[in-house]
N, C-alpha and C positions, 0 to 999 in steps of 0.2 A: 351652755346648753340648753338652758330658756330661752334666749333670743336665739340659737339655731332653728329649738321645737316651733316658737313662732313663726319663724318665717315659714318652714316647711308647712305648717298649716296653711298657709295663706299661697305656698304654691300647690296645692293639691285641691286648691277649690274647681278649677276648671275640669277634674276628674268628675267632680261632683253637680257641677252644672252642665255637662256636655250633653248627657242621652235625656235631659228635660229638656234642654232647651232646643234641641233636634226634634223632641217630641211636641212640645206648643208649635215651633214652626212647619212642620206638618201638618197637622190638626187645625190649628187656628191661622195659619196662613198660605199655605198652598192649595189645602183640599177646600178651605172654607173659599176660595178665591180672593185673598189679599195678600196678596204676593210683597206689599210695603210690611203689612205686620210679620209677615215671615222673614221678611231681612231685618229686621228690629232685633228680633229673638236671635236671629243666626249675628247681628253686631253685638248686642248682649254676651255673648259665649264668646266671639273674637277680644271684647275688652277685660276677660276675664281671663281670657288665655293669656293678655300683654302682660294682666296682672300678676297671675301666676309663674310666668317666664320671669317676670322683674324681680319677684320674691324668692325665687330660686338663684336669681344670680347674688344675691344678699345673703343667701345663707354661707355661700363661700369664707367670706370674712371670719364671720363665728366658726365656723368649719377647721378652719384654719389656726386660732385661737385656742382651741380643745388638741388636736393631732399636733402640731409643731413644737410645744411643749412637753410632750408626751414620749414624741419619737428625742429629743435631745437628751430626756432621763435615759429612755432605753439605751442610747447611742453611748451615755458616759460610764452606764451601770454595764453594758457588755464589755464596753474597752478595759474598762477595772478589771473587771473578772478574767478576760484572756491575757491581760499584764501579769496576774497575779498568778494565771495558771502556766504562763511561761516561766513564769519566775522561778514557779515549785517544780517544775520539769525543766533544767534547763539546757542550754546544749543539743536542742534538737533541732533534725536533720531533715523530719518525715515531711515535708511539705504543708506542716500545719499553718504558716504562713500562708498558704493561697487557703488554707480554709479558713484563717479568719478574715482575708479582704473580703473572700463568698457571705460570709458572714455579716462584715460591718456595710456591704453594699446590697447584696441581693434580696438577703434576709430581711437586714433592719429595715430596707424601704419596701420589703413587703408588706412586714407589719404597719408601716407607715400607710402607704396607699391603702391596703384592706380595711384599715380601721378606720379612714374617713369615706371608703365605699360604703360601708357597714350602717353607719350614722346615719347617710345619705341613704342607701337603698333599700334598707329596711323601712326605715321608718317610711319613703314614698310610699313603696306597696304596702304598707300596713294601711297608710291611711286612702288610698288606691283602692285594696281592697274593701274597707269600710265604703270607701264613696259609690263603690260600683253597685254593693250587695242593697245599700239602704236608695239609691237612687231607684235599682230595678224594684225593690220593694214597692215605692213611692208611683211606681208609675203601671207595676203587675204585680203583686205579691204570687202566682203563680209562678213568675219569671223568676222572681227570686231563688225559687228553690233547685231550679233547673240550673241557675248557675253555683249558688254555693256548695249542692252536694259534690260536683266533680273536682270545683275546686281546692273543698276539702280534702278528698281522696288525694288530689295530687300534692297536696304537702304532707299527708301521712308519707304518701311514697316518698316524696324528697328526704323527709326524716329518716323513712328508713333505709334509706342507702345511706347516711353520710356517714355510717360507721367504717362502712368499706371505703369509701371516697378518702376518709380521713386516713386508712391506714396506706393506701397506694399513692397519696398524696406526701406520708411521713418518709412511705420507700425512694419517691420521687427525689426530696431533699438530699437522702443520704445517698444515693447515687451519684447526685450532682456534689455532692463534697466529695466522695472518693474518686469523680474523675478529676476535679482541682488536684488534690492531694497525688493521684498517682501522676498527673503530668508534670506537677512541679517538682518532684521527686525523679522524673526520667530524663526532664531537660536540668535539673543541679546535677544530676550522676553518667550527663550524657557521655563527655569525654571519657571514663572510667567505663562507661557500658561497651563503648567502641573498640577501647583500648583490652578489652578481655573477652572481646568476643561475645557478649552479652546480648547484644542489640536486639535480634531477633526475639528472644524473649522477655525483653523489657517492651518490643513493641507487642507483643501478645498481649500481654498485660494493658499496655494503657487501651488497645484495639476492645479487651474483653470490660474494661470499664466504662467505654463509649458505646457498646454494645446493650449494659446494663442500664444505661442512661436513658438507652432511645427505648429501650423494652417497659422503662417506668412511664417515660412519656405515653408510649401507643395505650400501655393500659389503662391511664387516663382521661387521653382521649375516649375511649369505649365507653367507660362511665361520662362522657360530656354527652356522649349520643344518648345514652340512658335517661340524662336529664333533657332530653329534648322531646321523650316521649311523654315524659313528666308535663313539660308544657304545654303539648298537645292535648294532654287525658284535662288540664284543669280549664285551659282557654280553648281552645277549640272544638273540644267535645261540648261544652255549655253551648256555643255559638251552631252547632248542628242540631244540638236538642231544642234549642228555642226555635229554629226555621222549619224543622220538622212539625213542633209543636204551634208555631205562629198560627194557622188556620182553627183551630179547635180554641187557641186564645182567645183570637179576634171574633170567636160564634160567640164567647163568654164575655164579652163586652170588650176585650182589649182593643183600643183602639189602633190605625196603623199607624200613627207617629209615634203610639208608645212601644210598635214593635221597632221601628227605626232606631227606635230612643234606646231600645234594652239592646239593640246590635251593635251602637256605637260606642254603649260602655264595655261590650266586647272585645271587640274589634281596636277600637281606637285608644281605651284605657285600660284595661284587664290582660289583655295579652300581651301589649309590651314590658308592663309592669311585673308580671309572672315570670316573663321571659329572662328579664335583667335578674331577678331574685334567682331563679334558678338554673340558669345558666352563667352569669358573672356572680353575684352575690355569694351564690353557693357554692362557687369555686374558690373564690377568692376569702371565702370564711374559714375554709379548709386549709388553705393556704396560711392565714394568719393565725388558725388553733396549730399546726405541723410548727410553724417556722416560732412561735411567741416557745412554744414546749422547746424548741434546742436552743434559742436563745438564752432562755431561763436558767438551761443548764450550761450553757458558756459563761454569760453573766454571771454563775453564783460567786460570791465573793467567799475567802475561806472562814468569814465570820457567820457565813450563813448554814458553814456546815460541823461536823464534828469537831472540836480543839485539838491538836495534835502538842509535842513538847518538842516540838523544830519549827523555824521561823520559814520561810520561803526561801528558796537560791537565789542569788544574785548579788549585784554586791559594788556597781559601778558608781562612781562619785554622783553620777548624774541624777541618780533614781530619785534623790531628795534627802529632807532631813526631820525627825519627826519632829522638832521643836519648831520647824517649818510650815506646818500643817502639811508639808508634800506628804507623797509615802515614802514607808519606813524602806531605808537601806536596809538589804536583806544580810543572812547570814553568808559565811564562808563555809564551803560544805565541808561533810567529815563523814567519812563512813565509821571509823570505831571511837563514838566522843571517849573523853578518857574515864575515868571511872571515881569521881569523887563528887560526891553529892553535895560537898561544900561549895561547888563551882558553880552552882546555878546563878550564886548572886553575886558571884566575884568578876572581877574587871580584869584584862591583862594588865599584866605587870610592867612592860613595858613594850616595843616595837618587834621583839624577836617572834621568828614564823620557825616553826620546826614540822616536817614531813616524814613520816614514819609508814615503810612497807608501800607507799601511793602507786597503786596501777589503776591505770584508764584507758579506754578504749572505746571510739566511735561507732558502738554496737557490738553486738556478742560475737561476731564472726569475724571482726576486724583483729589488723595486729594492733596491739598494747603502744601507743604512745610515750608512756610511761608505766615502767613491771618494775615491782619492789623497789619503788623508789627513794631514797632518803637523802634530806635535805635540811641543813642549820643554818638560818643565817641571825645573827645577834645582834642585840639593841645598838644601833647606831652603826651599823655596818654597813656599805654601799656594794652591794652585788649586782655586777653586770653579766646578762644571759644571750649570749651568742650563739648564732650557729644559722645555716643554711635554711632558705625558706621552705616552710611547710615541716619543719622537724617536731614543731611541738611547742616552742616558745609561747606563744599565745595560750594555749593549753594550760601551760603552767603558771603562767599569772593568772586565769582564772580560775585554775583552784588554788591556786596561796589568795587569791582574793574570796573564793565563795562562789563565783559565776557558775562554776559546773562543782561535782559533788563528785569524787573520788569513787572507782570502783571498790577498793579495797582501801585499806590503810588510815593512817590517822592524821590528821591536820590542827597544831598547836598556833594560835595566837598570844603571844606573851604569858603560854605557857597553863593556857586556858582551852577547853574545845569549844568551838565558835558554834554547838549548837546549845553550847548552856549559856549563852551571851543574850542578853536582852535586844532588841532591834535598836535601841537608840545606844547601846554601849558597843554596838559591834560595829557599828558607824562611826563611833568616836577610833575603834580601833586600827582600820585600814583604809583604803582608799585605791581604786583603780583608776588610769587613765587611757581608755581605751586610744586606736589610735585614731580615729574620727570624733573626738567628745562631743558630748550635747550643750547647743547653747540654744537658749531659749529668747524669744523674745521679751523683752521687758526692761528693765535699768540695767546700767551697767552694776550697779552695789547690788542689785538684787540676784542677778546673775555671780557675784563674786563671792556674796554671802549666801549662797544655799547650802551649805555644810557649816556655815558659821554664823548663824542667821544674827548673834548677838554683837557681832562684830562691830568696830566704829570705824568710824570711815576712813582715820589715821591707820590703823589697820587694815583697811584696803585697800590705801594709796600705797602703803608700806609693803604689801604682798604684790602689788602690781609692780613696784619700782625694782623688785629682788629678781623677778623674771623678764625684765626688761619687756612690762607691757604698760608701762608709766605713758606714754608718747601715744600709744592707741586709746587710752583711757582718755587721754586728754581731748583726742581727735573726736572721739564719742562725745562730748561734750560733758566730761567731768564722771566720777560717782553716777549724778541725777542723769547723765547721758541716756536716748534711747538705742540699744540691742535689737538689731534687725538681722536674724542667722545670714538669710542670704546676702547680704550686703558685705558680707564677711570672708576673706581666702581662709583656706584653710587652714594656714599658719596663724593667724589671727586669732580663730577659734581656739587653738591651742595654747595660746598664749592666755587666754580669757580661762580654759581648763585648767591650766598651770597657775596661773594665780589665785584659783577656785583653791585647787589642792594644797597650794602651799598657807593658805590662809587657815585650814580646817586645822583642827585638833589631833588628827589620825597621827598614830606613830609609826605606823608601816603606809608606804606611799609604794604603790606600784608604777610602771611608766611602761605602757604597752605601745612602742616607738611612738610615746608622746611627743617628742621633735622632730617628727622626720621631714615636716613641712619647714623649720627654720632651717636657717643659712648655720655654718659651722660657730660662728662668732655668737651667736644666739640661744645655741644647743649651748656652749661651752658656759653664757651665763645662767644660763637655768642649772646645771649642773652645780654650777657654784652654791647657786641660790639654795637648792636642795641640801645639797654639803652642812651650810651655814645654819638650816633647818636641823632640830633637834629630832631625831627617830631614825627608824631603817629604812634604807630605799633600795628598790628590785626596779634595775634597769633594763628592759627586753629593749633589744637597738641589734640593727644591721652594720652602724656605724662603728669604726674602732677609737673614735673620740672616748664616747663614755666607757668602753671595758680598759683602754688605756689609765682614765683617770679612779678607777673603780677599784675596792679594798680586794676586793677576789673577784672571780670570773669564772661563770659555768658555761662549759662549752658544750653543747648537743649537736653531734653528726649524725645520729640515728644507729650509733653501735654501743659505745662506751659512755656514757657521761664521764666528763672529765673536771674537775675543779682546780683551782691553782690561781696565782698571781698571773696579770698580763704578761710579766717578763715570766714565768715560769712554762707558760704554757707556750711561750712563743720558743723555748730553748728544745722544748723534747716534743711538741706535737706537730707536724708536719702539716695537718689537714688546717688547723689553726694557722698556720705562716700564711698557707694559701690563701687561706679567709682573708685576714688581715692584710696581705702583703707584705708585710715586714720581714726582717732578716730574722734570726735567732741572738741571743744570746746566752738562767739554769733553773732546775728545781722544778719539780713538779709533784704533785703529788696525785699519783694515779688511782683512781678507784675503782672498785669491784662494781659492776652492775647493780648488788645490794647495799652497796654505801657508798652515794652520792654527795 
């Protein structure tokens, strides 16, 4: 900042010298019949201008040293806050992702750009205003009063207009975010809107947000016109006053060169600086104030606000591990925690999971995906969940893992309500592998140890070998080899995530189509690896192989959930036979919707 200030002072030198140099060039040069001396004063002004331009150029590297680290810290804080917010309200489909993009792009960059602009423009105007008034006072004290008075009034008017402009700018940001959210919602639901004949209503809603955004922009434009009047009052009115008073000032001893110098101060120095301040810096400062205020809300960390007795929802294995310095994996959701006060410090007894009376719907008016759903999976059991696409299998996986919380009902992990578990204990209790797992840039060992940071190299290689990822690890250069996610195929990313889950301590493993990019032989090897691993496995799958090998199969078909063995479901459920394409052989456990 000190270096930036030093170069800014030097860049303001032309503003101080301009009027005085022109006055001397006129009085001692042209009017005195000495054109060479006049050229000398003008040359002096030219040299000072070149030096000032060079000094302005030197301000930018130091400006970047101030602004860029600030922008990086702000971006990190906003991303952290939004991730925590997303984890606290999981399963949202309201276009909030589009709002997040608007914040991370337009609003963060608005803060970065305007902070840089303010540092330059405000300092430049302050130095210019001082230089103009001081230079005019040196040439003619009476003229300085004609300049300082209107300039002060214009700055007061600018300050008075600021609150209304802040309000309009805030409205403009809100309208922009609402437009982004509305468009994202309409595009996401376009097929359903067309199918149910609601396209016209959706179109009206989107156009209403477009009109609101336009109205906010027009309102800001009207205030921009008012700011132009402020520039006229601060720079053009003094110019008029000096011109009208020039005969009187000359009659009182002011030289013609001094008049020219004062006019040069006004037209060449003060007017551009004031216009930049009011038209540019004024609007950008207001954008900065509003954007920073909104980003402060978006970037708020849970630690910044009131504490609660619940952890944020979430729970992919890819969230991280508290022992690794990464964000804690969050809790599995539960609507009705178990009423055992001593559970607060307890840990799950095993890898069992129990759902009692669980209901969940995507929205108040939507049909429930699960309604009064009961399920008990015993420790060490392997359960396969099958059914047509879109029937709710992944939703069930998310509820089991805590990615979404049920609207009603209770979820128990190892007999303990997840809300009563600490973050680290919850991370050790269960792990979810989604269809497209997260692999990050780093070493192979860092990727595999994410959920088990203290695992030995031998354990890492054993896990990789168990799921069939050993050859991939060796091709990447061993545990110390570098992982570039974009260079891996979808199947290779799944192998890394499967090895990561196999290595971790979680007693409950939920595989949501986690082998869909692997061939049948590779899938069989993964299935055997997790069967040999201690704990419970829930596999969401479209393939018949995992269902055939599972201890039990949960069949979801949108009507009555059915639970049985692969053989019993084939015997008595035609829909299951059609799904698998296999003939029948006996014994089904037919369950009511309330007992699944």
